[in-house]
PyMOL commands that place a pseudoatom at each C-alpha (Angstrom):
pseudoatom trace, name=CA, resn=MET, resi=1, chain=A, elem=C, hetatm=0, pos=[-0.100, -0.113, -0.029]
pseudoatom trace, name=CA, resn=LYS, resi=2, chain=A, elem=C, hetatm=0, pos=[1.045, 3.932, -1.018]
pseudoatom trace, name=CA, resn=VAL, resi=3, chain=A, elem=C, hetatm=0, pos=[0.266, 6.807, 0.890]
pseudoatom trace, name=CA, resn=ASP, resi=4, chain=A, elem=C, hetatm=0, pos=[0.803, 10.096, -1.072]
pseudoatom trace, name=CA, resn=PHE, resi=5, chain=A, elem=C, hetatm=0, pos=[0.878, 12.850, 1.307]
pseudoatom trace, name=CA, resn=SER, resi=6, chain=A, elem=C, hetatm=0, pos=[2.413, 15.452, -1.427]
pseudoatom trace, name=CA, resn=ASN, resi=7, chain=A, elem=C, hetatm=0, pos=[-1.188, 16.785, -1.818]
pseudoatom trace, name=CA, resn=VAL, resi=8, chain=A, elem=C, hetatm=0, pos=[-2.105, 17.255, 2.054]
pseudoatom trace, name=CA, resn=GLU, resi=9, chain=A, elem=C, hetatm=0, pos=[-2.083, 20.775, 3.333]
pseudoatom trace, name=CA, resn=ARG, resi=10, chain=A, elem=C, hetatm=0, pos=[-0.059, 20.657, 6.546]
pseudoatom trace, name=CA, resn=GLY, resi=11, chain=A, elem=C, hetatm=0, pos=[-0.328, 23.005, 9.700]
pseudoatom trace, name=CA, resn=PRO, resi=12, chain=A, elem=C, hetatm=0, pos=[2.480, 24.118, 11.880]
pseudoatom trace, name=CA, resn=GLY, resi=13, chain=A, elem=C, hetatm=0, pos=[1.725, 21.082, 14.205]
pseudoatom trace, name=CA, resn=VAL, resi=14, chain=A, elem=C, hetatm=0, pos=[2.793, 20.675, 17.875]
pseudoatom trace, name=CA, resn=TRP, resi=15, chain=A, elem=C, hetatm=0, pos=[4.997, 23.720, 19.186]
pseudoatom trace, name=CA, resn=ILE, resi=16, chain=A, elem=C, hetatm=0, pos=[7.866, 22.369, 21.281]
pseudoatom trace, name=CA, resn=PHE, resi=17, chain=A, elem=C, hetatm=0, pos=[9.623, 25.072, 23.399]
pseudoatom trace, name=CA, resn=ASN, resi=18, chain=A, elem=C, hetatm=0, pos=[13.525, 25.104, 22.751]
pseudoatom trace, name=CA, resn=ASN, resi=19, chain=A, elem=C, hetatm=0, pos=[14.952, 25.239, 26.365]
pseudoatom trace, name=CA, resn=SER, resi=20, chain=A, elem=C, hetatm=0, pos=[18.087, 25.815, 25.330]
pseudoatom trace, name=CA, resn=PHE, resi=21, chain=A, elem=C, hetatm=0, pos=[17.197, 29.625, 25.066]
pseudoatom trace, name=CA, resn=LEU, resi=22, chain=A, elem=C, hetatm=0, pos=[16.918, 29.278, 28.629]
pseudoatom trace, name=CA, resn=LYS, resi=23, chain=A, elem=C, hetatm=0, pos=[20.671, 29.305, 28.322]
pseudoatom trace, name=CA, resn=ASP, resi=24, chain=A, elem=C, hetatm=0, pos=[20.650, 32.836, 25.811]
pseudoatom trace, name=CA, resn=GLU, resi=25, chain=A, elem=C, hetatm=0, pos=[21.204, 35.859, 28.216]
pseudoatom trace, name=CA, resn=LEU, resi=26, chain=A, elem=C, hetatm=0, pos=[19.507, 37.693, 25.491]
pseudoatom trace, name=CA, resn=PHE, resi=27, chain=A, elem=C, hetatm=0, pos=[16.226, 35.814, 25.368]
pseudoatom trace, name=CA, resn=THR, resi=28, chain=A, elem=C, hetatm=0, pos=[15.956, 35.918, 29.320]
pseudoatom trace, name=CA, resn=ASP, resi=29, chain=A, elem=C, hetatm=0, pos=[16.590, 39.352, 29.339]
pseudoatom trace, name=CA, resn=LYS, resi=30, chain=A, elem=C, hetatm=0, pos=[13.306, 39.259, 27.047]
pseudoatom trace, name=CA, resn=ILE, resi=31, chain=A, elem=C, hetatm=0, pos=[11.287, 37.168, 28.824]
pseudoatom trace, name=CA, resn=LYS, resi=32, chain=A, elem=C, hetatm=0, pos=[12.445, 39.063, 32.300]
pseudoatom trace, name=CA, resn=ARG, resi=33, chain=A, elem=C, hetatm=0, pos=[10.617, 42.167, 30.472]
pseudoatom trace, name=CA, resn=ILE, resi=34, chain=A, elem=C, hetatm=0, pos=[7.491, 40.796, 29.301]
pseudoatom trace, name=CA, resn=PHE, resi=35, chain=A, elem=C, hetatm=0, pos=[7.044, 39.355, 32.682]
pseudoatom trace, name=CA, resn=ALA, resi=36, chain=A, elem=C, hetatm=0, pos=[7.499, 42.846, 34.263]
pseudoatom trace, name=CA, resn=GLU, resi=37, chain=A, elem=C, hetatm=0, pos=[4.878, 44.204, 31.390]
pseudoatom trace, name=CA, resn=GLU, resi=38, chain=A, elem=C, hetatm=0, pos=[2.524, 41.798, 32.313]
pseudoatom trace, name=CA, resn=ILE, resi=39, chain=A, elem=C, hetatm=0, pos=[2.343, 41.859, 35.944]
pseudoatom trace, name=CA, resn=GLY, resi=40, chain=A, elem=C, hetatm=0, pos=[0.813, 45.482, 35.170]
pseudoatom trace, name=CA, resn=SER, resi=41, chain=A, elem=C, hetatm=0, pos=[-1.638, 43.903, 33.351]
pseudoatom trace, name=CA, resn=ASP, resi=42, chain=A, elem=C, hetatm=0, pos=[-5.419, 44.314, 34.969]
pseudoatom trace, name=CA, resn=PHE, resi=43, chain=A, elem=C, hetatm=0, pos=[-5.953, 40.687, 34.335]
pseudoatom trace, name=CA, resn=TYR, resi=44, chain=A, elem=C, hetatm=0, pos=[-2.988, 39.684, 36.655]
pseudoatom trace, name=CA, resn=MET, resi=45, chain=A, elem=C, hetatm=0, pos=[-5.365, 40.472, 39.827]
pseudoatom trace, name=CA, resn=SER, resi=46, chain=A, elem=C, hetatm=0, pos=[-9.352, 40.468, 38.213]
pseudoatom trace, name=CA, resn=ASN, resi=47, chain=A, elem=C, hetatm=0, pos=[-8.850, 36.963, 35.943]
pseudoatom trace, name=CA, resn=PRO, resi=48, chain=A, elem=C, hetatm=0, pos=[-5.163, 34.967, 36.719]
pseudoatom trace, name=CA, resn=LEU, resi=49, chain=A, elem=C, hetatm=0, pos=[-6.412, 32.365, 34.270]
pseudoatom trace, name=CA, resn=ILE, resi=50, chain=A, elem=C, hetatm=0, pos=[-6.729, 34.462, 31.330]
pseudoatom trace, name=CA, resn=TRP, resi=51, chain=A, elem=C, hetatm=0, pos=[-3.628, 36.532, 32.571]
pseudoatom trace, name=CA, resn=TRP, resi=52, chain=A, elem=C, hetatm=0, pos=[-1.834, 33.227, 32.073]
pseudoatom trace, name=CA, resn=ASP, resi=53, chain=A, elem=C, hetatm=0, pos=[-2.929, 32.344, 29.068]
pseudoatom trace, name=CA, resn=ASN, resi=54, chain=A, elem=C, hetatm=0, pos=[-2.050, 35.637, 27.707]
pseudoatom trace, name=CA, resn=LEU, resi=55, chain=A, elem=C, hetatm=0, pos=[1.801, 35.093, 28.989]
pseudoatom trace, name=CA, resn=LYS, resi=56, chain=A, elem=C, hetatm=0, pos=[2.085, 32.016, 27.490]
pseudoatom trace, name=CA, resn=PHE, resi=57, chain=A, elem=C, hetatm=0, pos=[0.924, 33.262, 24.181]
pseudoatom trace, name=CA, resn=THR, resi=58, chain=A, elem=C, hetatm=0, pos=[3.548, 35.898, 24.580]
pseudoatom trace, name=CA, resn=ILE, resi=59, chain=A, elem=C, hetatm=0, pos=[6.062, 33.744, 25.324]
pseudoatom trace, name=CA, resn=LYS, resi=60, chain=A, elem=C, hetatm=0, pos=[5.347, 31.194, 22.581]
pseudoatom trace, name=CA, resn=ARG, resi=61, chain=A, elem=C, hetatm=0, pos=[5.189, 34.052, 20.052]
pseudoatom trace, name=CA, resn=LEU, resi=62, chain=A, elem=C, hetatm=0, pos=[8.658, 35.447, 21.216]
pseudoatom trace, name=CA, resn=SER, resi=63, chain=A, elem=C, hetatm=0, pos=[10.064, 32.363, 21.282]
pseudoatom trace, name=CA, resn=GLN, resi=64, chain=A, elem=C, hetatm=0, pos=[8.767, 31.282, 17.710]
pseudoatom trace, name=CA, resn=ILE, resi=65, chain=A, elem=C, hetatm=0, pos=[10.350, 34.691, 16.007]
pseudoatom trace, name=CA, resn=TYR, resi=66, chain=A, elem=C, hetatm=0, pos=[13.540, 34.804, 18.182]
pseudoatom trace, name=CA, resn=GLY, resi=67, chain=A, elem=C, hetatm=0, pos=[14.223, 31.048, 17.157]
pseudoatom trace, name=CA, resn=LYS, resi=68, chain=A, elem=C, hetatm=0, pos=[13.802, 32.238, 13.134]
pseudoatom trace, name=CA, resn=GLU, resi=69, chain=A, elem=C, hetatm=0, pos=[15.944, 34.853, 13.571]
pseudoatom trace, name=CA, resn=LYS, resi=70, chain=A, elem=C, hetatm=0, pos=[18.689, 33.088, 15.638]
pseudoatom trace, name=CA, resn=GLN, resi=71, chain=A, elem=C, hetatm=0, pos=[18.358, 30.077, 13.125]
pseudoatom trace, name=CA, resn=LYS, resi=72, chain=A, elem=C, hetatm=0, pos=[18.781, 32.431, 10.094]
pseudoatom trace, name=CA, resn=ASP, resi=73, chain=A, elem=C, hetatm=0, pos=[22.217, 34.082, 11.798]
pseudoatom trace, name=CA, resn=LEU, resi=74, chain=A, elem=C, hetatm=0, pos=[23.434, 30.729, 12.621]
pseudoatom trace, name=CA, resn=ASN, resi=75, chain=A, elem=C, hetatm=0, pos=[22.914, 29.736, 8.794]
pseudoatom trace, name=CA, resn=ARG, resi=76, chain=A, elem=C, hetatm=0, pos=[24.714, 32.444, 7.832]
pseudoatom trace, name=CA, resn=GLU, resi=77, chain=A, elem=C, hetatm=0, pos=[27.536, 32.152, 10.268]
pseudoatom trace, name=CA, resn=TYR, resi=78, chain=A, elem=C, hetatm=0, pos=[27.916, 27.972, 8.960]
pseudoatom trace, name=CA, resn=TYR, resi=79, chain=A, elem=C, hetatm=0, pos=[28.075, 28.824, 5.456]
pseudoatom trace, name=CA, resn=LYS, resi=80, chain=A, elem=C, hetatm=0, pos=[30.798, 31.710, 6.403]
pseudoatom trace, name=CA, resn=LEU, resi=81, chain=A, elem=C, hetatm=0, pos=[32.586, 29.049, 8.175]
pseudoatom trace, name=CA, resn=GLN, resi=82, chain=A, elem=C, hetatm=0, pos=[32.575, 26.221, 5.328]
pseudoatom trace, name=CA, resn=ASN, resi=83, chain=A, elem=C, hetatm=0, pos=[33.635, 28.587, 3.135]
pseudoatom trace, name=CA, resn=LYS, resi=84, chain=A, elem=C, hetatm=0, pos=[36.607, 29.637, 5.276]
pseudoatom trace, name=CA, resn=ILE, resi=85, chain=A, elem=C, hetatm=0, pos=[37.488, 26.194, 6.037]
pseudoatom trace, name=CA, resn=GLN, resi=86, chain=A, elem=C, hetatm=0, pos=[37.088, 24.996, 2.553]
pseudoatom trace, name=CA, resn=GLU, resi=87, chain=A, elem=C, hetatm=0, pos=[39.732, 27.943, 1.236]
pseudoatom trace, name=CA, resn=LEU, resi=88, chain=A, elem=C, hetatm=0, pos=[42.236, 27.061, 3.510]
pseudoatom trace, name=CA, resn=SER, resi=89, chain=A, elem=C, hetatm=0, pos=[41.628, 23.184, 2.619]
pseudoatom trace, name=CA, resn=VAL, resi=90, chain=A, elem=C, hetatm=0, pos=[42.307, 24.382, -0.846]
pseudoatom trace, name=CA, resn=LYS, resi=91, chain=A, elem=C, hetatm=0, pos=[45.462, 26.372, 0.273]
pseudoatom trace, name=CA, resn=SER, resi=92, chain=A, elem=C, hetatm=0, pos=[47.103, 23.508, 2.231]
pseudoatom trace, name=CA, resn=ALA, resi=93, chain=A, elem=C, hetatm=0, pos=[46.260, 20.921, -0.659]
pseudoatom trace, name=CA, resn=ASN, resi=94, chain=A, elem=C, hetatm=0, pos=[48.352, 23.462, -2.937]
pseudoatom trace, name=CA, resn=SER, resi=95, chain=A, elem=C, hetatm=0, pos=[51.115, 22.994, -0.477]
pseudoatom trace, name=CA, resn=ILE, resi=96, chain=A, elem=C, hetatm=0, pos=[50.475, 26.684, 0.707]
pseudoatom trace, name=CA, resn=GLN, resi=97, chain=A, elem=C, hetatm=0, pos=[51.269, 27.046, 4.667]
pseudoatom trace, name=CA, resn=ILE, resi=98, chain=A, elem=C, hetatm=0, pos=[48.261, 27.850, 6.645]
pseudoatom trace, name=CA, resn=ASN, resi=99, chain=A, elem=C, hetatm=0, pos=[47.388, 28.959, 10.167]
pseudoatom trace, name=CA, resn=SER, resi=100, chain=A, elem=C, hetatm=0, pos=[46.704, 25.285, 11.850]
pseudoatom trace, name=CA, resn=GLU, resi=101, chain=A, elem=C, hetatm=0, pos=[45.083, 26.672, 15.080]
pseudoatom trace, name=CA, resn=GLN, resi=102, chain=A, elem=C, hetatm=0, pos=[43.019, 29.241, 13.006]
pseudoatom trace, name=CA, resn=PHE, resi=103, chain=A, elem=C, hetatm=0, pos=[42.068, 25.809, 10.878]
pseudoatom trace, name=CA, resn=LEU, resi=104, chain=A, elem=C, hetatm=0, pos=[41.245, 23.602, 14.025]
pseudoatom trace, name=CA, resn=GLU, resi=105, chain=A, elem=C, hetatm=0, pos=[39.228, 26.761, 15.469]
pseudoatom trace, name=CA, resn=LEU, resi=106, chain=A, elem=C, hetatm=0, pos=[37.273, 27.034, 12.702]
pseudoatom trace, name=CA, resn=LYS, resi=107, chain=A, elem=C, hetatm=0, pos=[36.289, 23.469, 12.770]
pseudoatom trace, name=CA, resn=THR, resi=108, chain=A, elem=C, hetatm=0, pos=[35.405, 23.267, 15.897]
pseudoatom trace, name=CA, resn=GLN, resi=109, chain=A, elem=C, hetatm=0, pos=[32.987, 26.355, 15.566]
pseudoatom trace, name=CA, resn=LEU, resi=110, chain=A, elem=C, hetatm=0, pos=[31.577, 24.470, 12.792]
pseudoatom trace, name=CA, resn=GLU, resi=111, chain=A, elem=C, hetatm=0, pos=[31.010, 21.178, 14.515]
pseudoatom trace, name=CA, resn=ASP, resi=112, chain=A, elem=C, hetatm=0, pos=[29.564, 23.294, 17.734]
pseudoatom trace, name=CA, resn=ILE, resi=113, chain=A, elem=C, hetatm=0, pos=[26.855, 24.873, 15.194]
pseudoatom trace, name=CA, resn=GLU, resi=114, chain=A, elem=C, hetatm=0, pos=[26.160, 21.379, 14.084]
pseudoatom trace, name=CA, resn=THR, resi=115, chain=A, elem=C, hetatm=0, pos=[25.608, 19.894, 17.249]
pseudoatom trace, name=CA, resn=TYR, resi=116, chain=A, elem=C, hetatm=0, pos=[23.355, 23.101, 17.980]
pseudoatom trace, name=CA, resn=LYS, resi=117, chain=A, elem=C, hetatm=0, pos=[21.219, 22.219, 14.770]
pseudoatom trace, name=CA, resn=CYS, resi=118, chain=A, elem=C, hetatm=0, pos=[21.267, 18.240, 15.476]
pseudoatom trace, name=CA, resn=LYS, resi=119, chain=A, elem=C, hetatm=0, pos=[19.925, 19.181, 19.189]
pseudoatom trace, name=CA, resn=GLY, resi=120, chain=A, elem=C, hetatm=0, pos=[17.250, 20.991, 17.633]
pseudoatom trace, name=CA, resn=ALA, resi=121, chain=A, elem=C, hetatm=0, pos=[15.940, 18.493, 15.132]
pseudoatom trace, name=CA, resn=ILE, resi=122, chain=A, elem=C, hetatm=0, pos=[16.220, 15.616, 18.365]
pseudoatom trace, name=CA, resn=LEU, resi=123, chain=A, elem=C, hetatm=0, pos=[13.841, 17.727, 19.867]
pseudoatom trace, name=CA, resn=ARG, resi=124, chain=A, elem=C, hetatm=0, pos=[11.510, 18.241, 17.299]
pseudoatom trace, name=CA, resn=SER, resi=125, chain=A, elem=C, hetatm=0, pos=[11.490, 14.400, 16.079]
pseudoatom trace, name=CA, resn=LYS, resi=126, chain=A, elem=C, hetatm=0, pos=[10.626, 13.676, 19.713]
pseudoatom trace, name=CA, resn=SER, resi=127, chain=A, elem=C, hetatm=0, pos=[13.423, 10.872, 19.434]
pseudoatom trace, name=CA, resn=GLN, resi=128, chain=A, elem=C, hetatm=0, pos=[13.435, 8.744, 22.554]
pseudoatom trace, name=CA, resn=TRP, resi=129, chain=A, elem=C, hetatm=0, pos=[16.362, 7.155, 22.092]
pseudoatom trace, name=CA, resn=ALA, resi=130, chain=A, elem=C, hetatm=0, pos=[18.793, 9.549, 20.571]
pseudoatom trace, name=CA, resn=LEU, resi=131, chain=A, elem=C, hetatm=0, pos=[22.490, 9.326, 21.877]
pseudoatom trace, name=CA, resn=GLU, resi=132, chain=A, elem=C, hetatm=0, pos=[24.326, 12.025, 23.107]
pseudoatom trace, name=CA, resn=SER, resi=133, chain=A, elem=C, hetatm=0, pos=[27.161, 11.187, 21.139]
pseudoatom trace, name=CA, resn=ASP, resi=134, chain=A, elem=C, hetatm=0, pos=[24.995, 10.823, 17.783]
pseudoatom trace, name=CA, resn=ARG, resi=135, chain=A, elem=C, hetatm=0, pos=[25.013, 13.788, 15.430]
pseudoatom trace, name=CA, resn=ASN, resi=136, chain=A, elem=C, hetatm=0, pos=[23.342, 12.764, 12.737]
pseudoatom trace, name=CA, resn=THR, resi=137, chain=A, elem=C, hetatm=0, pos=[21.699, 16.070, 11.804]
pseudoatom trace, name=CA, resn=ALA, resi=138, chain=A, elem=C, hetatm=0, pos=[19.933, 14.686, 8.685]
pseudoatom trace, name=CA, resn=TYR, resi=139, chain=A, elem=C, hetatm=0, pos=[18.481, 11.631, 9.975]
pseudoatom trace, name=CA, resn=PHE, resi=140, chain=A, elem=C, hetatm=0, pos=[17.053, 13.552, 12.459]
pseudoatom trace, name=CA, resn=LEU, resi=141, chain=A, elem=C, hetatm=0, pos=[15.483, 16.274, 10.370]
pseudoatom trace, name=CA, resn=LYS, resi=142, chain=A, elem=C, hetatm=0, pos=[14.131, 13.139, 8.356]
pseudoatom trace, name=CA, resn=LEU, resi=143, chain=A, elem=C, hetatm=0, pos=[12.775, 11.886, 11.127]
pseudoatom trace, name=CA, resn=GLU, resi=144, chain=A, elem=C, hetatm=0, pos=[11.214, 14.766, 12.319]
pseudoatom trace, name=CA, resn=LYS, resi=145, chain=A, elem=C, hetatm=0, pos=[9.714, 15.259, 8.789]
pseudoatom trace, name=CA, resn=TYR, resi=146, chain=A, elem=C, hetatm=0, pos=[8.417, 11.631, 8.969]
pseudoatom trace, name=CA, resn=ARG, resi=147, chain=A, elem=C, hetatm=0, pos=[6.400, 12.153, 12.245]
pseudoatom trace, name=CA, resn=GLN, resi=148, chain=A, elem=C, hetatm=0, pos=[5.010, 15.003, 11.026]
pseudoatom trace, name=CA, resn=ASN, resi=149, chain=A, elem=C, hetatm=0, pos=[3.618, 13.153, 7.793]
pseudoatom trace, name=CA, resn=LYS, resi=150, chain=A, elem=C, hetatm=0, pos=[2.294, 10.474, 10.195]
pseudoatom trace, name=CA, resn=ASN, resi=151, chain=A, elem=C, hetatm=0, pos=[0.055, 12.773, 11.930]
pseudoatom trace, name=CA, resn=VAL, resi=152, chain=A, elem=C, hetatm=0, pos=[-1.531, 14.210, 9.099]
pseudoatom trace, name=CA, resn=ILE, resi=153, chain=A, elem=C, hetatm=0, pos=[-4.927, 13.153, 8.839]
pseudoatom trace, name=CA, resn=SER, resi=154, chain=A, elem=C, hetatm=0, pos=[-5.369, 12.515, 4.728]
pseudoatom trace, name=CA, resn=GLU, resi=155, chain=A, elem=C, hetatm=0, pos=[-8.683, 11.226, 4.714]
pseudoatom trace, name=CA, resn=ILE, resi=156, chain=A, elem=C, hetatm=0, pos=[-11.898, 10.520, 6.569]
pseudoatom trace, name=CA, resn=LYS, resi=157, chain=A, elem=C, hetatm=0, pos=[-15.563, 9.027, 6.366]
pseudoatom trace, name=CA, resn=ASN, resi=158, chain=A, elem=C, hetatm=0, pos=[-18.334, 11.293, 7.036]
pseudoatom trace, name=CA, resn=CYS, resi=159, chain=A, elem=C, hetatm=0, pos=[-21.837, 11.136, 8.431]
pseudoatom trace, name=CA, resn=ASP, resi=160, chain=A, elem=C, hetatm=0, pos=[-22.833, 9.411, 4.943]
pseudoatom trace, name=CA, resn=GLY, resi=161, chain=A, elem=C, hetatm=0, pos=[-20.378, 6.931, 4.618]
pseudoatom trace, name=CA, resn=LYS, resi=162, chain=A, elem=C, hetatm=0, pos=[-18.176, 8.954, 2.110]
pseudoatom trace, name=CA, resn=ILE, resi=163, chain=A, elem=C, hetatm=0, pos=[-14.295, 9.443, 2.075]
pseudoatom trace, name=CA, resn=VAL, resi=164, chain=A, elem=C, hetatm=0, pos=[-13.271, 12.864, 2.045]
pseudoatom trace, name=CA, resn=THR, resi=165, chain=A, elem=C, hetatm=0, pos=[-9.850, 13.909, 1.092]
pseudoatom trace, name=CA, resn=GLU, resi=166, chain=A, elem=C, hetatm=0, pos=[-10.142, 17.913, 0.580]
pseudoatom trace, name=CA, resn=THR, resi=167, chain=A, elem=C, hetatm=0, pos=[-8.757, 20.139, 3.767]
pseudoatom trace, name=CA, resn=ASN, resi=168, chain=A, elem=C, hetatm=0, pos=[-11.447, 22.073, 4.037]
pseudoatom trace, name=CA, resn=ASP, resi=169, chain=A, elem=C, hetatm=0, pos=[-13.831, 18.943, 3.765]
pseudoatom trace, name=CA, resn=LEU, resi=170, chain=A, elem=C, hetatm=0, pos=[-11.898, 17.000, 6.201]
pseudoatom trace, name=CA, resn=LEU, resi=171, chain=A, elem=C, hetatm=0, pos=[-12.089, 20.049, 8.807]
pseudoatom trace, name=CA, resn=ASP, resi=172, chain=A, elem=C, hetatm=0, pos=[-15.863, 20.326, 8.515]
pseudoatom trace, name=CA, resn=VAL, resi=173, chain=A, elem=C, hetatm=0, pos=[-16.096, 16.467, 9.256]
pseudoatom trace, name=CA, resn=ILE, resi=174, chain=A, elem=C, hetatm=0, pos=[-14.187, 16.634, 12.350]
pseudoatom trace, name=CA, resn=HIS, resi=175, chain=A, elem=C, hetatm=0, pos=[-15.903, 19.904, 13.368]
pseudoatom trace, name=CA, resn=ASP, resi=176, chain=A, elem=C, hetatm=0, pos=[-19.296, 18.569, 13.086]
pseudoatom trace, name=CA, resn=TYR, resi=177, chain=A, elem=C, hetatm=0, pos=[-18.191, 15.102, 14.956]
pseudoatom trace, name=CA, resn=TYR, resi=178, chain=A, elem=C, hetatm=0, pos=[-17.327, 17.205, 17.764]
pseudoatom trace, name=CA, resn=LYS, resi=179, chain=A, elem=C, hetatm=0, pos=[-19.517, 19.121, 17.783]
pseudoatom trace, name=CA, resn=HIS, resi=180, chain=A, elem=C, hetatm=0, pos=[-22.702, 16.695, 18.033]
pseudoatom trace, name=CA, resn=LEU, resi=181, chain=A, elem=C, hetatm=0, pos=[-20.396, 14.668, 20.639]
pseudoatom trace, name=CA, resn=PHE, resi=182, chain=A, elem=C, hetatm=0, pos=[-20.136, 17.137, 23.057]
pseudoatom trace, name=CA, resn=SER, resi=183, chain=A, elem=C, hetatm=0, pos=[-23.790, 18.815, 22.662]
pseudoatom trace, name=CA, resn=CYS, resi=184, chain=A, elem=C, hetatm=0, pos=[-26.340, 19.116, 25.250]
pseudoatom trace, name=CA, resn=VAL, resi=185, chain=A, elem=C, hetatm=0, pos=[-29.092, 16.135, 24.443]
pseudoatom trace, name=CA, resn=SER, resi=186, chain=A, elem=C, hetatm=0, pos=[-31.498, 14.564, 26.858]
pseudoatom trace, name=CA, resn=ILE, resi=187, chain=A, elem=C, hetatm=0, pos=[-30.406, 11.419, 28.489]
pseudoatom trace, name=CA, resn=ASP, resi=188, chain=A, elem=C, hetatm=0, pos=[-32.931, 8.393, 27.943]
pseudoatom trace, name=CA, resn=MET, resi=189, chain=A, elem=C, hetatm=0, pos=[-32.868, 7.213, 31.730]
pseudoatom trace, name=CA, resn=HIS, resi=190, chain=A, elem=C, hetatm=0, pos=[-34.543, 3.915, 31.036]
pseudoatom trace, name=CA, resn=SER, resi=191, chain=A, elem=C, hetatm=0, pos=[-31.971, 3.016, 29.039]
pseudoatom trace, name=CA, resn=VAL, resi=192, chain=A, elem=C, hetatm=0, pos=[-29.370, 3.755, 31.340]
pseudoatom trace, name=CA, resn=ASP, resi=193, chain=A, elem=C, hetatm=0, pos=[-30.940, 1.823, 34.011]
pseudoatom trace, name=CA, resn=GLU, resi=194, chain=A, elem=C, hetatm=0, pos=[-31.393, -0.849, 31.933]
pseudoatom trace, name=CA, resn=LEU, resi=195, chain=A, elem=C, hetatm=0, pos=[-27.541, -0.734, 31.175]
pseudoatom trace, name=CA, resn=LEU, resi=196, chain=A, elem=C, hetatm=0, pos=[-26.833, -0.759, 34.709]
pseudoatom trace, name=CA, resn=ASN, resi=197, chain=A, elem=C, hetatm=0, pos=[-29.121, -3.206, 35.759]
pseudoatom trace, name=CA, resn=ASN, resi=198, chain=A, elem=C, hetatm=0, pos=[-26.815, -5.546, 33.476]
pseudoatom trace, name=CA, resn=VAL, resi=199, chain=A, elem=C, hetatm=0, pos=[-23.957, -4.921, 35.314]
pseudoatom trace, name=CA, resn=ASN, resi=200, chain=A, elem=C, hetatm=0, pos=[-22.408, -7.318, 37.645]
pseudoatom trace, name=CA, resn=VAL, resi=201, chain=A, elem=C, hetatm=0, pos=[-19.562, -5.360, 39.039]
pseudoatom trace, name=CA, resn=LYS, resi=202, chain=A, elem=C, hetatm=0, pos=[-19.736, -3.867, 41.960]
pseudoatom trace, name=CA, resn=LEU, resi=203, chain=A, elem=C, hetatm=0, pos=[-17.638, -0.969, 43.495]
pseudoatom trace, name=CA, resn=MET, resi=204, chain=A, elem=C, hetatm=0, pos=[-16.789, -2.028, 47.160]
pseudoatom trace, name=CA, resn=MET, resi=205, chain=A, elem=C, hetatm=0, pos=[-15.503, 0.808, 49.581]
pseudoatom trace, name=CA, resn=ARG, resi=206, chain=A, elem=C, hetatm=0, pos=[-12.134, -0.129, 51.363]
pseudoatom trace, name=CA, resn=MET, resi=207, chain=A, elem=C, hetatm=0, pos=[-11.909, 0.869, 54.954]
for i in range(1, 207): cmd.bond("trace and resi %d" % i, "trace and resi %d" % (i + 1))
show_as sticks, trace
zoom trace
């Protein structure tokens, strides 16, 4: 059986906080400022639940924007290091003397970025068995994509028994299902009593 996910629209999925940001002083300073501002909100005392939800949403948006900007800067630095290492490698291959310490330092910086990117891929892929020494970034990126595709609903059967595959139709069927599932309806107490009378198992209170 072959399943084609190429035509399935995919949403943003579940957001996972990158806790490595907590070691980033610039990020933690931004979080502290957000807390200071939000404590002055009217909801802080009048409706703490709404205040808490608003705070979580604000932190989420900050984390997403900060993460994207940091990733762009990281990619620029990564390719910059790659080019420098390539230049030095070409010089060394042509018997041109290079600074060995500088070359090793550049390679160390490149490996640090690869380790950071790999940890992010492991976090998003939710791998339960990742080893600390395993830095196969490409593998975890593929695993992340596989898990995202696996969670996609590509088709569903509606109340008429027909299979729907279009995104809007899928959303309509799911919405209608839960709308009726949790709707307020009258209960047939006769059916409830009839069901309970046929249950032989009883709960005993332990002293």
